[in-house]
N, C-alpha and C positions, 0 to 999 in steps of 0.2 A: 634626412628625416625618415622614420620608419613608415612602411606602407601597409595598410590594412586591406585585405580582400576577403569577401564572403562568397562562398561558392556552394552549390548543391553537391550532395554526395552522389558521385557517379562511379560505378565500378567497384571492384573488390579492394583496390588500394585505398580509396577514400573511405570505404566502409571500415577497413582496419584502423585507419586514423581516427575515425569517429568513435569506435569502440575503445580504442586505447587511450583516448585523451584523459578520462578521469584518473586512470592509473598513473599517468604522468603528472597531472595537476595536483593530485592529493598525496603524492609519494612521501611527503614530509608531514602530512596531517596525521597526528597520533590518534585522532578520534574516528577517522574514516575507516570503514571495513571494506576491503576489496571483494566485490562479488566474483563468483566464478566466471572467468572469461568465456567459457563455452556457453554458459547460460545467457550472458549478455549478448553474444552473437546470435543466439537462437531467437531472441526477441524480434529480429528483423528478417527471419526466414519464414515466409508464409506457410511452408510445409510443416514447420514445427510450432508456429504460433498462430492459432486460429483467429486471434484478435485482429490480425491484418486482413482477414478475408472479407470483413464487412466494413472496413474503414480505409480511407485514403490517407497516406502519410508521405511526408517529404523530410529529408534531413539536410542540414547545412553545417558547414565548417567555417570558422573565422581563422584566417592566417595572417600573421604579422611578419613581414619579410619572409614569407614562405613557411613559417613555423606555426603549427596549430596552437591557438590560444583560447579557442572556445568552440562550442557546438550547440545545436538546438534541433529539435524535431517538431514538426507540426502535423496535426491530425484533424480530419473532419469525421465526426461520428454522426451520420444522418439521424439515427434514432434519438440521440441526445438533443440534437437541434430541434427535432420535431416535438419532443416531449417537454424540454426545459428552456431552451433558449434559441429561438429562430435565427437562422443565418449566423451560427456560431461555429467556432473552431478552437482547437487547443494548441498551446505550445507546451513542450515537455523536454525531458532529457537535457535541460539547460545546464551547461557547465562552462565556466568562464574564469579566466584569470582576472585579477583586479584591474580591469581595463574597460572603463565605461564606453569608449568608442566601439570596442569589439562587441560589447553587450547590446548596444543600440543597433549595430549592424546586423547582428544575429536576429534580434526581434523584428527589425525592419524587413529582413528577408522572409521571415516566417509570415509576417503580416501580408507581404506582397503575394506570396503563394496562396494564402487564405482568401485574399481578394479575388484571385483568379477562380477560386472555388465558390465565389459568391457569398463569402462570409463577411460579416460586418461587426462581429463581436469576438474578441479573443479572450480565452480563459486559460489560466495556467499557474503553476506547472501541473500538467496532467500527463501521465505516461500512457499514452494511447487511449485510455478510457478510465472511467471512475472505478473500474474493477481492479485497477493497479495503483501505483503510488500517486498520491494527490497532495498538492500543497508545498509551500516553501517553509522550511524550518525557520521560525522567527528567532532573532537574536536572544540568547539566554546562556545559562551555565553550560560549559562544554560537556558533551557526553557522546558516546558511541551510539550509532543507530541500531535499533532492533531489526530483526529480519523483516524485509519488505517494507521498511520505513524510509521516507525521504531523508536525505542528509545534504547539508550544504554549509559553507562558511557563512558567518554573519554578514559579510559585505554583499552578499547576493541581493538582500533586500534593497540596498541602495542602488544597485545596478538596475534592478527591475523597475523600481519607482522612478529612477532617473530617466528611464525610457518612456515614461508617461503612463505607467500602470498604477492602479489604485486597488486596495483590498476590496474584495467582494464578500468573502465569508471566511470563517476560521474553523479549525478543527483542533481538538485537544487530545493529549495523551495523559493518562493517569497512572499512578504507581500503587501496586499492592506489594506488601512484604508480610512475613509471618507476624510482625508486630501490629498489623492493621486490625482494627476492632470494628465490627459492624454495629449499627444502631439497634435499639430495641425494636424498631419498626420491622427489621428483617425477621426477628423471631416471631413477631405477630403474623407476618405474611406467611412464613413457613408453616406455622401451626394451622392456619386456616386453609392453606393450599394443599395440605396433605390429603384432603378429601376432595380435591378438584378433579379427579378422574384421569389424570395423566401421570405416567411413570417416566422416570429419568433413567436412561441407560447409556452405555458407551457405544461408540461406533463399532459395528460388527463387520470386519473386513471379509469374513467368510461368505458374506452375502454378495460380494463383488459389485457389479454395476447396478444390481437391484437396490442396494443401499444408497449408492451415489445418485441414482435416478430420483429417489425420494427426496434426497437433500437438494438436488437440482431444482425440483419443483418448489420446494419450500423456500429456497434462497430467492427465487424470482418473485414469490408472493410476499415474503416477509419484508423485503427492502423496497418494494415498489414505490412507497411514498417518500423515500429518502432522496433529498436533492442530489441530482447527478446520476441516479441509478437508471439504467436501461436493462431490459431483459437480456440475460446472457444466453448464448447458444449452448447446446449440449456439448459440442466439440470443445468450445472454449472452457466450459466448466470442468469437463473431464481432464483437459490438459493441465489446468491449474491444480486439480486434485492430485494428478500423477506427479507433479513437481514436488509435492509435499511428502509423498509416500515414503521416501528413503529415510526420513528422520522424524516424521510425525508419530505421535504416541496415541494409539486409539483410546486409551483411558483418559486423555485430555480433550477428547472430542465427544460432546454429549448431545443426545437427542431426547427431546420430550415427545412421548408417544401416547396417543389416545386411541384406544380400540384399533391398534395396529397401524395407525396413520401418524407420521411425524407432524407435530404442531409447533415445534421450536427446536433450535439447535444452538450450540456454541462451539467455537473453534479456538483452541489455544495451541500454539506451536512452540517447541523449544527454540530458543534464540540461537539458530545455527551460526549467526554472525560471531558468536563467542568462539566457535570452533574454527572459523575461517581466518581469524587473526594471524598474521604472519605468513599466510600462504601466498599472498600477492595474486590471488585469483587463479592460481594454477594447481592442478592435481598431479601433474607429472614433474619429476619422476617419482617423488615420494609423498607428495602432498595428500594423495588419497588415503595413505596409511595413517598420516597424522590426523586427518579429518575423522576417520573411523574411530581412532583412539579417543579423540576429544569429545565426540558427540555424547557418550554416556556420562561425561563429567559436566555437562552444561548445567548451570545453576540459575539461568535467567530464561524467561519465556515471554511471549507476546500473546495476549488475549485479543484476537483479531476480529471475531464476529460473534454477535449475539442477536439472533433473529427469532421472532415469534410470529406465527400466522396471525393476520389481523383479527380473525374471529376468536382468537384465544388470548388477546391482550387483556391486561387487568385481571388475570386469573392466577397471578403469582408464578407463572412459568419462568419469566426472566430471572426472578430472585432465586428460584430453585436451581436453575442452570448455573447461575453465578455461585451459589453455595457449593454445588457439586464441583465446580472448577477450583474453588478455594481448597476444598478437602483434597482434591487430587494434587494440587500444587504443594500442599504440605506433605503428602505422602512421598512425592518425588524429591523433596528437599530443596525446592526452588527458593532462592533468596530474594529475587525481584521478579515481578510480573508486570509488564507494561500493558495497559489497556488502551488501544488506539486503533484507528483514529475515530474520534467521536465528533460529529458535527455540532457546532456551537448551539444550533437550534434544536437539537435532539434532546429535549428536556427529559423525556421518559427514560432513556438509557442513562443519561447523566445522573438522574436521581437514584437509579439502582447502584451505579458505581459509587456515588458519594455515600450512600447508605452503608456500604461496606468499608467505609473509612479510607477511601483512596483519594489522595490529593492530586490536583493537576500538576504536571511537571514540564510539559512542553506544549507549544502552540505552533500550528502550521497555518499558513495563510494562502488562500486562493485569490489570485489577482485577476483583474479584468481591464480591458481597454477597448473602446469603440473605435473602429477604423472607418474612414470614409470610403 
């Protein structure tokens, strides 16, 4: 009879097994896109990932007869617990074979560690914090994930629910194509908003950190009321921005400015996953050359963020930013733009998206479980 063991990640060898498991587990999955191995390893290096400096984390591996069949990470974010859910913690980075016993073992190990941290509520999947990937992709038509989007096989929902977890909330992804048509309400809002005192411009990289500092402050104010959001540190924000710089296009990043002060912004990134296909997560020996050649040919993108300062809500800023993004997407020749992830309760942003004729195409579920 096969034997299952679950152990914490200790040392470099275990860390390599933890990082390598998705590449082995999904090697025959045609929809999965292998992220760069170097970037995945950097997630667990406190010198390279400031998110680890304010959060406690632990990783676990599930081994069956000594062979890795699953992994999980668990995190305590003190600011989240204080702001949104007292005595809570996260599980994330959950990957598992179709093995219910292994899934239960991994989640049980995560819960045990969280109990030691005085947590009594577990939420997940959450990759370290709500600033990163959140939610489990719900069963639906197969498709490849967009950049920085969660991905998992359909059977994961059964594994997590079989371990006693229940849905807490949902998030949605929407689709824009050149065939999308906005409603007449958009034209009316645009006509009235032109006299609203704010101008829309693209990101200006020549301003350096001055530009990013302004966006940093706006990011923290615009999303303060969104469930799960906690203020991000400057180091973490700048690290995330730097990770986009190699492929981000400034004319897809818009800022609404009033009297020189940013009051809204939107972020759309080329779907670099399109260029990563077939590289198996490696840039050497020639993967980097293939990646550079493919990036200009990308024809899909992800609209990741749309934020407006609370004092400027209901002045048409969101609609103007969305319209500027549509025009830029048309100029670049994008064939598909995914707008995600949008909290199911965020009716304001959902109304803007739906007004631009974008239907929902994916759902992501955040699960919870109370532990004694």
